[in-house]
Each structure stands twice: as structure tokens, then as C-alpha cells.
C-alpha positions as CSV (number, residue, x, y, z in Angstrom):
1,M,-0.1,0.0,0.4
2,L,3.1,2.5,0.9
3,L,4.9,2.2,-2.9
4,D,0.5,2.6,-4.2
5,L,0.6,5.8,-2.0
6,V,4.2,7.1,-3.6
7,Q,3.4,6.0,-6.7
8,N,-0.2,7.8,-7.1
9,T,1.7,11.0,-5.5
10,V,4.2,11.0,-7.8
11,D,1.9,10.8,-10.6
12,G,-0.8,13.5,-8.8
13,L,2.3,15.8,-8.4
14,A,2.6,15.2,-12.8
15,V,-1.0,16.3,-13.4
16,G,-1.3,18.7,-10.5
17,A,1.5,20.5,-12.2
18,A,-0.6,20.9,-15.7
19,Y,-3.6,21.7,-12.9
20,G,-1.4,24.8,-11.5
21,L,-1.1,26.0,-15.1
22,L,-4.6,26.2,-15.6
23,A,-5.3,28.1,-12.1
24,L,-2.4,30.9,-13.5
25,G,-4.4,31.5,-15.9
26,F,-7.4,32.2,-13.8
27,T,-5.5,33.8,-11.5
28,L,-3.7,36.3,-13.9
29,I,-7.2,37.7,-15.2
30,F,-8.8,37.6,-11.5
31,G,-5.6,39.2,-10.1
32,V,-5.6,41.7,-12.7
33,M,-9.2,43.0,-13.5
34,R,-11.0,41.7,-11.1
35,R,-13.4,39.3,-12.8
36,L,-13.6,35.8,-13.7
37,N,-13.4,34.5,-17.7
38,I,-15.4,31.3,-17.3
39,A,-14.6,31.0,-20.7
40,F,-11.3,30.5,-20.2
41,G,-11.4,26.3,-20.4
42,P,-13.5,26.3,-23.5
43,S,-10.9,28.8,-25.0
44,I,-8.2,25.8,-24.5
45,M,-10.7,23.6,-26.3
46,I,-10.5,25.4,-29.3
47,G,-6.9,25.2,-29.4
48,I,-6.7,21.6,-28.7
49,F,-9.3,20.9,-31.2
50,A,-7.6,22.9,-33.6
51,G,-4.4,21.0,-33.0
52,A,-6.4,17.8,-33.1
53,W,-8.0,18.8,-36.7
54,L,-4.7,19.5,-37.9
55,H,-2.9,16.3,-37.0
56,A,-6.0,14.2,-38.1
57,E,-6.2,16.0,-41.5
58,W,-2.9,16.6,-42.7
59,S,-1.0,13.9,-39.9
60,V,1.4,16.6,-39.2
61,G,4.2,16.5,-36.1
62,M,3.7,17.3,-32.7
63,V,5.7,20.9,-32.4
64,P,2.8,22.0,-35.8
65,V,0.2,20.8,-33.1
66,F,1.2,22.5,-30.5
67,L,1.5,25.7,-32.0
68,A,-2.1,25.4,-33.4
69,V,-3.1,24.5,-30.1
70,L,-1.3,27.8,-28.8
71,A,-2.5,30.1,-31.6
72,G,-6.4,28.7,-30.9
73,A,-6.4,29.6,-27.6
74,V,-4.8,32.8,-27.8
75,I,-6.9,33.7,-30.6
76,T,-10.2,32.2,-28.6
77,A,-9.1,34.8,-25.7
78,A,-8.8,37.8,-27.6
79,Y,-12.3,37.1,-29.3
80,V,-13.6,36.5,-25.2
81,E,-11.9,39.7,-24.2
82,R,-13.1,41.9,-26.7
83,I,-16.7,40.9,-26.5
84,S,-17.1,40.1,-22.7
85,F,-14.4,42.3,-20.9
86,A,-13.3,45.5,-23.0
87,A,-16.5,46.3,-24.3
88,I,-18.2,46.0,-20.7
89,R,-17.8,48.8,-17.8
90,G,-14.3,47.5,-15.3
91,D,-17.3,47.7,-12.4
92,A,-19.2,45.2,-13.7
93,A,-17.6,42.6,-12.7
94,L,-21.2,40.2,-12.8
95,A,-21.8,41.4,-16.4
96,S,-18.3,40.0,-17.5
97,M,-18.7,36.4,-16.1
98,A,-21.9,35.9,-17.1
99,S,-20.9,37.2,-20.6
100,S,-18.4,35.2,-20.9
101,F,-20.3,32.1,-19.5
102,A,-22.9,32.6,-22.7
103,I,-19.5,32.7,-24.9
104,W,-18.5,29.5,-23.6
105,M,-22.0,28.0,-24.8
106,Q,-21.5,29.8,-28.3
107,L,-18.0,28.0,-28.6
108,E,-19.3,24.7,-26.8
109,E,-21.7,24.3,-29.3
110,A,-19.7,25.2,-32.4
111,V,-17.6,22.2,-31.2
112,A,-20.1,19.8,-31.1
113,R,-21.8,21.0,-34.8
114,V,-18.0,20.7,-35.9
115,F,-17.0,17.7,-34.3
116,P,-20.5,15.5,-33.6
117,G,-18.5,12.5,-32.3
118,R,-18.0,12.0,-28.5
119,T,-13.9,11.2,-29.0
120,Y,-11.6,12.2,-31.3
121,G,-8.0,11.2,-30.7
122,F,-4.6,13.4,-29.8
123,P,-0.9,13.1,-31.0
124,T,0.7,11.5,-27.8
125,F,5.0,11.4,-26.9
126,D,6.0,8.4,-29.1
127,G,9.1,6.8,-28.1
128,M,9.9,8.4,-25.1
129,P,11.1,5.3,-22.2
130,M,9.2,5.1,-18.9
131,I,11.5,6.4,-16.3
132,E,12.2,4.2,-13.0
133,I,13.3,5.8,-9.6
134,G,13.8,2.5,-8.1
135,P,10.0,1.1,-7.7
136,V,8.6,4.6,-8.7
137,L,7.8,4.7,-12.4
138,L,7.2,7.6,-14.1
139,R,5.9,8.7,-17.8
140,P,8.1,10.7,-19.6
141,E,4.8,13.1,-20.7
142,Y,4.6,13.7,-16.7
143,L,8.0,14.4,-16.4
144,V,7.4,16.8,-19.4
145,M,4.5,18.3,-17.5
146,L,6.5,18.7,-14.3
147,V,9.6,20.6,-16.3
148,T,7.0,22.8,-18.1
149,A,4.7,24.1,-15.1
150,A,8.4,24.9,-13.6
151,A,9.7,26.5,-16.4
152,L,6.7,28.7,-16.8
153,V,6.3,29.6,-13.4
154,A,10.0,30.5,-13.2
155,A,9.7,32.4,-16.4
156,L,6.6,33.8,-15.1
157,Q,7.9,35.3,-11.8
158,W,11.0,36.5,-13.3
159,G,9.2,38.6,-15.7
160,L,6.8,40.4,-13.3
161,A,9.9,41.3,-11.5
162,H,12.0,42.2,-14.2
163,T,9.8,43.7,-17.1
164,R,8.2,47.0,-17.2
165,F,5.1,45.0,-18.2
166,G,5.4,42.9,-15.1
167,L,5.7,46.2,-13.3
168,E,2.3,47.3,-15.1
169,L,0.7,44.2,-14.6
170,R,1.6,44.0,-10.3
171,T,0.7,48.1,-10.0
172,L,-2.6,47.4,-12.4
173,A,-3.1,44.4,-10.0
174,D,-2.3,46.1,-6.4
175,R,-3.1,49.6,-7.2
176,P,-5.7,50.3,-10.3
177,E,-6.6,54.0,-9.2
178,A,-2.4,54.6,-9.1
179,A,-1.9,52.6,-12.8
180,R,-3.9,54.7,-14.5
181,V,-2.7,57.9,-12.7
182,S,0.9,57.0,-13.5
183,G,0.0,56.3,-17.3
184,V,-0.4,52.8,-17.5
185,N,-2.6,51.9,-20.6
186,V,-5.0,49.7,-18.4
187,A,-6.6,48.8,-21.8
188,R,-3.5,47.4,-22.9
189,V,-2.3,45.5,-20.3
190,A,-5.5,43.8,-19.4
191,F,-5.7,42.1,-23.0
192,L,-2.0,41.3,-23.1
193,T,-2.8,39.5,-19.7
194,F,-5.4,37.8,-21.3
195,L,-3.8,36.6,-24.1
196,L,-0.7,35.2,-21.7
197,A,-3.5,33.7,-19.5
198,A,-4.4,32.0,-22.6
199,A,-1.1,30.6,-23.9
200,I,-0.5,29.5,-20.3
201,G,-3.5,27.4,-20.5
202,G,-3.2,26.3,-24.3
203,I,0.2,24.4,-23.2
204,A,-1.7,23.1,-20.1
205,G,-4.6,21.5,-22.0
206,F,-1.5,20.8,-24.7
207,L,0.4,18.4,-22.4
208,I,-2.9,17.4,-20.5
209,A,-4.6,16.1,-24.0
210,A,-1.4,15.1,-25.3
211,A,-1.3,12.5,-21.9
212,D,-4.5,11.1,-22.2
213,G,-4.3,10.7,-26.4
214,Q,-7.6,11.7,-26.8
215,I,-10.3,14.7,-25.8
216,T,-13.9,15.1,-25.6
217,P,-16.2,18.2,-26.4
218,K,-16.5,18.5,-22.5
219,I,-12.7,19.5,-22.2
220,G,-13.9,23.0,-22.2
221,L,-16.0,22.3,-18.9
222,W,-13.5,20.2,-17.2
223,A,-10.8,22.5,-17.5
224,T,-12.9,25.3,-16.1
225,I,-13.7,23.2,-12.9
226,K,-10.2,22.2,-12.6
227,G,-8.4,25.7,-12.9
228,L,-10.8,26.9,-11.0
229,I,-10.9,24.7,-8.0
230,A,-7.0,24.7,-7.7
231,M,-7.4,28.8,-8.1
232,V,-9.4,29.0,-4.9
233,I,-7.6,25.9,-3.1
234,G,-4.0,27.7,-3.9
235,G,-5.6,31.4,-2.9
236,L,-7.6,33.6,-5.3
237,G,-5.1,36.1,-6.9
238,S,-1.6,34.1,-5.7
239,L,0.9,33.0,-8.6
240,R,2.3,30.6,-5.7
241,G,-1.1,29.9,-4.4
242,A,-2.3,28.6,-8.2
243,L,0.4,26.6,-8.4
244,I,0.1,25.4,-5.1
245,G,-2.7,24.4,-5.3
246,G,-2.7,22.3,-8.4
247,L,0.1,20.1,-7.5
248,V,-2.7,19.3,-4.2
249,L,-5.3,18.6,-6.0
250,G,-3.3,16.3,-8.4
251,V,-2.4,14.3,-5.3
252,V,-5.5,13.9,-3.7
253,E,-7.5,13.0,-7.1
254,A,-4.3,11.0,-8.0
255,N,-5.2,8.7,-4.7
256,A,-8.6,9.1,-4.7
257,Q,-8.9,7.5,-8.1
258,W,-6.9,4.5,-7.0
259,F,-8.3,3.5,-3.6
260,L,-11.7,4.9,-4.2
261,G,-12.5,4.7,-7.9
262,A,-13.7,7.4,-10.0
263,A,-17.0,8.2,-8.3
264,G,-14.7,8.4,-4.9
265,R,-12.5,11.2,-6.8
266,E,-14.6,13.4,-7.5
267,M,-16.5,12.9,-4.4
268,T,-13.4,14.1,-2.6
269,T,-12.3,16.7,-5.0
270,Y,-15.5,18.8,-4.3
271,A,-14.8,17.7,-0.3
272,L,-11.8,19.4,-0.7
273,L,-12.9,22.4,-2.6
274,F,-15.9,22.6,0.2
275,L,-13.1,22.5,3.2
276,A,-10.8,25.0,1.3
277,L,-13.8,27.3,1.8
278,V,-14.5,27.1,4.8
279,L,-11.5,26.5,6.9
280,L,-9.5,28.2,4.6
281,P,-11.2,31.1,2.6
282,A,-7.7,32.8,1.7
283,G,-6.2,29.6,0.3
284,L,-3.5,27.9,1.6
285,A,-1.4,30.8,-0.3
286,G,-3.3,33.5,-0.2
287,R,-3.3,34.3,3.8
288,T,0.5,34.4,4.2
289,E,0.6,36.8,1.1
290,A,-1.9,38.8,2.4
291,G,-0.9,39.0,6.1
292,A,2.7,40.3,4.1
293,R,0.9,42.9,2.6
294,A,-0.8,44.0,5.5
295,E,2.3,43.7,7.7
296,A,4.2,45.9,5.0
297,E,1.8,48.8,4.9
298,R,1.4,49.1,8.7
299,R,5.3,49.6,8.2
300,L,5.1,52.5,5.7
């Protein structure tokens, strides 16, 4: 049983890294705009189906498929941002959320009509040997997930700390009025943040689809649920918390799947969400970061 627990934990950390990337996309948008993009998952779905179609029609390799997924997710996110966010006042958060939900239905219906089947194949990382760490096995695609998530988080943290766009983004997230007074182009920063979140989500969607080897039109709903739950567990608006929440969710799901089955996994996932909302409403990382900000303000 101990070996099963270790193996499931290793697998869960890898899948949880992809969950963390989905949560990062939600967190970037929520942290900057204080608005929730319900169509984030369906935007990723469009990219994934664009990559699957390209592979099925032209038998292209993984690189063109990856680029198609990325382009599809980013272009769709730009469409969502123009319709549901840029066109609606900044203080109308509920209207934006409702509008993005309507776009979600539109995108899902479009995919269901173009791809009427239930399941479609997606190219996988062929030819990569299983990695053995003592008695524990690690699928190569899972290692790719872990490395990619770590690299993206490190690059994002560096960009936020050392680039002008990162400074503008952090200023807009922390002090919106101060950002406007100091000359930050709020509309441009919000739009670029939307595209950045979509790119991160597209990468996560590509890795998950490549690991599973198949996709369904419900993958948009699945990505939305997993990303939101991971974000809530980690802490709203916290980049570090998004990754932590994704890793925790992945580990819990992997072990629940093994010991309790598919139904038990879903029940455990929503029980974890309920406990996080009740016991840690600020999330695993949100409470710590909020306390640090409050302490900094007291010192000033």
C-alpha cells in the first residue's frame, strides 16, 4: 500500500502541475481585472481541437500541433476579451462573467457541430521510455508536465519582477487607481494579460491532451472546473497559490482514484473544495500573502 501511495503521489504531482497552469491562467485574469473569465476553459478547448484537426487532416508532428493549440487558444481568448470584458465597464464584474458564460455556450456548441463525435484522438509523445526511480515509475509525458510547469512559473515570476510589462501588471493588480494616474495603459495591459493567460492555458491543455491521447467536447468544462478549484484551494489572485493548489488537487485526485474509484475521486475533489472554502477561504497561499501585505502597509 505504501508503494501505491508513493506512486500515486508522483503521478498526482505531475498532473497537478498541469492543473496549476490552468489555475495560473484564471489567477492572472482575476488578479489583474478582478473579474472571472468563465470561457477560459472553452478557449483552451478550441485550441486543442484545432491541433487535433490539424493532426488528423495532415498527419503533422507534435510541434505544428502545439503551435495550432497555442494559436487557437490565444485567438479565441482575444475574441472573448473583446466581447465580454473590453466592451463592458470595469465595475460590472457580474455582467462580464455572465457574458463569458454565454460565450462558453457558443464555443461549446460550435465544437459540437463541427466535431459531432464523442471522442477524438490526439497525438502523444511516442518513443519516450518509462522512467524508473527505484520501484517508482514516471511516465515521460508526466515529466514533461513537471518540467514545463516549473519553467513557466519561473519565467513568469522573473517577467513580473524584471520587465516593464510585469511592473505595469503588478501595479494594476495592487493599485488600479495608482496605475491609471501613473500613465499605465490599462486596456493594453488587460488585453495582454488575457493573451498571456490563454497561452499558459493552451500549453497546459496541450500537455494534458497529449498525456491522455484523446479529447472530447467536454474538455472545456473539465479545464474550467479543475482550474477554478485549484485556484480556490491555492488562494485567489496568488500565482504561487495557483501552483500549490494544482499540486494538492492532483495528489488528492490520484490517490482518491486509486483507493476509492472514479466516483470517489469526484466526491473527494468537491469535499476538498468545500473544506478549502470553509477552513481556508483565503487559500493555502492567500492568507500568508495577505498578511505580508498588511504588515508592509503597517510599516509604511
